[in-house]
N, C-alpha and C positions, 0 to 999 in steps of 0.2 A: 504494500500500500504506500503510495506517495504521500508526502506531508500534507498537501492540500486536501487529499481525500480524508485524511485523519482529522484535519481541521474542520472540514465541512461536516463530517459525522459528529464531531464534538459540538458544533454549533446547533445541529439538529437535536442533539440530546439536551442541550441547554434550553433551546426553544420549547421543547416538550415539557421539560421540568418546570420551566417558568410558568407556563399555562396551568399545569397541575397544581403547583404551589399556590398560585393565585386563586384557583377555583376551590381547592380543598384544604389548604393550609399545610405547613411543613410536617406536622405530626401525622397527618392522615396519608401522606404520600410516601410510598415505599419505592425502593428500586424496582421491584417487580411491577408496580403501577406504571412507572416511567417506561420500563422495557416493553410492557404490553402495549402501551400507547404508540410505541415506535415499531412494533412488530419484530422485536429482537429478543434474544435471550438475556436474562438478567445478568449473567456472567459477562456478557459483552460490554456492559457499562463499566466494568472494572478496568477494561483496557484504556478507557478515556479518563476515568476517575478512580484510580486504584485504592484511594482511601475511603471511597463510598459516598454515601448520601450527603454527609456534611461537606466534603470537598466539592461535590457537585453544586450544592446550594451556595457555597461561598463563591465559586466561579460564576454562577449565574448572577448573584447579587453584585459582584464586582463588575461584571460585564454591563449590567443595567446602570450602575452608578457611573461608569466611564462614559456611557452613551449620553448621560445627562450633562456631564461636565465637560 
């Protein structure tokens, strides 16, 4: 996989996670929920976010804040 493919996939994960966190809140959203929304295996999320849900949330929040400022 080339770097841009990985970056595009990470962006898709962040987009899906953001929508789910907005709709359901952090506590209610699991990695399985995100994976199901993307049609991928839960384990595949760890390729992009090896530390799990918290790392994914921080990346999503950082991306959103950077877009504002």
